[in-house]
N, C-alpha and C positions, 0 to 999 in steps of 0.2 A: 162861297166859303169853303166848299169841299176842295175846289181847285187850289185855293190858297194853301190848305194843309198838305195837299199832294206835292206842291212845289217845295214846301219846307222839308217834307220827308225825303224827297229825292236829294235835296241839297245835303242833308245830314248823312245820307247813305254814301254819297260820293266822298264826303270829307273823311268818314271812317275808313272806307276802302283805301283812300289815298294814304292815310297815316299808316295803315297796316302794311301797305306796299313799301313805304319808306323804311319801316322797322324791319321788314323782311330783308330788304337790301342791306341794312346795316348789320344784321345778324348773320348774313351769309359769310361763310368761311372761305378765305382766299388761300390757295396753296402756293407757298413760296418755296422755290427749289434753286439749286445751284451746285457748284463744284468748288471745293477749297483745294488750292495747290500751294506748293512752296515756291521759292524763287527760281528753281530750276524747272518748274513746270510739272513736277511729280505730284500726284494726288496725296492728300494728307488725311489718313483715317483717324478717327477718335477726336476730331475737333469739336469742342463744345460750342453750340450755336444757341444763344439765348436772346429773347426779346427784352431789351433794356426796360427795367421797371416792373417786370412781371416774372412769374414763375414758369412761363411757357418756354420750352426749349427742346433741343434735340441734339443728335450727334452724327457726324459724318460717317459714312460706311467705309469699307475698305477701298472703294474707288474715289473717296473724297466727296461723294454726293450726299446732300442733305435735303430733307423735305420738312416743311413747317407750315402749319395752318395758322392764319392770321385773320382776325375779324375785318370785315370789309371797311368799317368805319375807321380802323386804325392803320390801314394800308398806306395812307399818305404820310402819317406822322410817326410810324413805327421805326425803330432803330434796332438793328441786330448786332450783337457782340460775338466775335469769333475769338476763341482762346484755346491754346494748347501749350503744354509745358515745353519750354525751350524756344518758344516763338513769342514775338511781341503781339499782344492783344490788339484787335482792330474792330472799330465800330463803323457800321455801314448803315446809312439812312435809306429806307426803301423808296420813298417819294413816289409811291404808286407802282413800283416795279414788282413783278412776280418772279423774275429770274435774276439771281445775284451770284456772280462768280467772284471769288475772293482769292487774293494771293497773300500769304503770311510770310513775313521775313523773320529770320532767326534773331533771337534776343541775345546779343553778345554779352551783355551785362550778366544775365542769368547764367550763361555758360561759364563765364569767368568766375562767378561766385562759387560754382561747384569745385573748380580747381583750387581756389583760395581756401576753402574749408579743409581740403586735404592736406596741402603742404605749405600754404601761404601764411596769412596773418594768424598768429597764435594768441588769440585772446585766452580763454581758458578752454580752448578747443570746443568740446561739446558740453555746454553748461548743465545739461540734464544728466550727464553720465558720471561715472566714477573718475573724478579728476582731482589731483592734488597739486598744489603749486607752492613754490618757495622762491623768495627773492634773494638778492645779493646780501642784504644786511643779516638775514638769518643764516645764510650759507657760510659767510666768512667768520662766524663766531668760533668755529672749530679751527684751531691752528694746525693744519696739516698740508703737506705738499700735494697730496692726491685729492683732487676735488671730489672724486667718487666717494671717498670716506667721509667727506663733509655731510653727505646725505644721511648718514647713519642716525636713526632715531628721530628724523625730522619730517619724514613723509610716511604716512600710514601705508602699510603693505609692502614697503621697500625694505629688503634685507641686504645688508652689506657684511661680507665676511673677509677679514684681512687674514690671508694665509701665511704671511711671514712678516717678521719685523726687520728684515734686512734693509739697511739704508739704501734709498734709491730704487727699491723694488716696488712695482705697481701691481703685484700679484694679489688682486682682490676680486672676489666674486660678488656679483650683484644679481638679484632676481626680484620679481614682483609677485607677491603672494605665493612664494615657493615654487614658481614655475622656472623656466629656463631664462637665459640671458635676454633682456628686452631689446627691442629695436631702438637704436639711438639716432635721433634726427637733430642736427645742429643747423640752425638758421635755414630750415627747409630742405637740407641735404642729408641723406642717409650716410652715417659714418660708423666707424668701428668704436667699440667701447674704449679701446686704448686712446683714441683721439679725444674722447671726453675726459679721460683720466688726466691727461696732460694739459688741459685747459687751465689758464690762470683764473682763479676764482673771482678776482675783481673785474674780469672782463665779461662775466656772465650777468645778464640782466634778470633772468628768471629760468627756473627749471620746472616743467610740468610733467606729471606722470599720468598717462592714460591707461585705464584698466578696463577689462571686459569689453562691452560693446562700444565704448568710446574710442577704442583703438582700431575698430573695424575699417575705418576709412583708409588705413594704411595697408590693407590686404593681408595675405597669408603670413607675411613675415612678422606681423604684429601680434601673432597668437600668444606671445608671452608678455604683451604689454608694450607701451611706447614711452620713451624718455625724450621729451621735447626740450631742447635747450635754445634759448634766445640770447645772443650776445649783445653787448651794448653798442649803441650807434652814436655818432657825433651829434651834439646838441648846439643850438644857437645860443649865444650869450658870451659871458666872459670866460677866458681861459682858466681852467682849473687843473692843478697838478696835485696828484695824490702820491704819497710815498709810504710804503709799508716795509718795515725791516724787523729783524729779530736777531738776538744773540743769546748765548747761554754758556754756562760752565758745566763741565762734567767731572765728577769726583766719584771714585768707588765708595759705595756705602760701607764696605768692610773688606779687609784683606785677611786671609787665613795665615796662621803661624806656620812657617815652613821649617824643615829640618836643616841643620848645618851639614857640612860635608862628612864629618866623622859619623854622625848619626845615620846618614844615608848609606854610607859604606857598610856599617854594621848590619843594617836591614838587608842589604844586598847579599852579604855573606851568609846571613841566616836563610834567605830565600834559596841561595845556591845549595846549601846543605839540605834543605827540605826537598829540593828537586833531585837530589842524588848526584849533583855534579861536583861535589867537593867544596868545602867551605872557602878555600883559597883560590877558587877559579877566577873570580873577578877582582877582588881586593884581598890583600894579605893583612896580617896584623900590623906590619910595619907601615902600610898605607894608612891604616886607621890612626896609628900613633902620629904620623906626620900631619894628617888632617887636623888632629886636635892641637898640635903645636902651632900650626900656621893659622888655624881658625878660618872663618869665612864660610860661604855657602856654595862656592863654585867647585 
């Protein structure tokens, strides 16, 4: 009987020891290491290395080397994700390996998007910044040949000052929030203010004004703000022809009453006398009498 209990005890002892050994093997941490490089073979520092589905992660050092501890039971099924701004993310399955060397390739799409934000597609530029936009319908309400003057009173923060009323003159000053002349960008190309002034209003699709930090993407020249102009492009569909014309009449609102020749001569004679030149210096009495007989203003 005693021998029977001894055999049972030994059996349970070995079962418990075996299970503890298996658990210890599963809990043992495996060190995963490797080097991350770019396509030219240069090491990439600052690469994020994260085990997919967990919060376990690390970052590559200045030599591109990374070290990460993984549970032994997850070594076969674990998958690492490598990511870095400007490079395409890459997932690598460990499959029991403890050394993983990875090469990341540049993400052309991300790099192109950075350029597009600066000078390319002009949605409302930076939606969270100080941006104002106006379209063709609102712009063409004001009948003027200078498209710059059409912006007056239609965009907050934009001031337009017409310096002269001379026909054909484009001498107008524009600033944003009282600062200097803004940077003018027409269809992604930096142009002069005079180029914007001479644009045909009906050829403009939209005008956006960038202020404060919204204009920072255009660099130091945008310290006074940016005026983004997008012109119209061809559209598919039926041909459409638009005609815009204007005409008018001009009449003086009032004409002053002028002197005739005799009255003018008398005033000149009086002026000569007051100046001490002699009353008959310019006109004589005979001249005045002749002017009265002949009449007229010449």
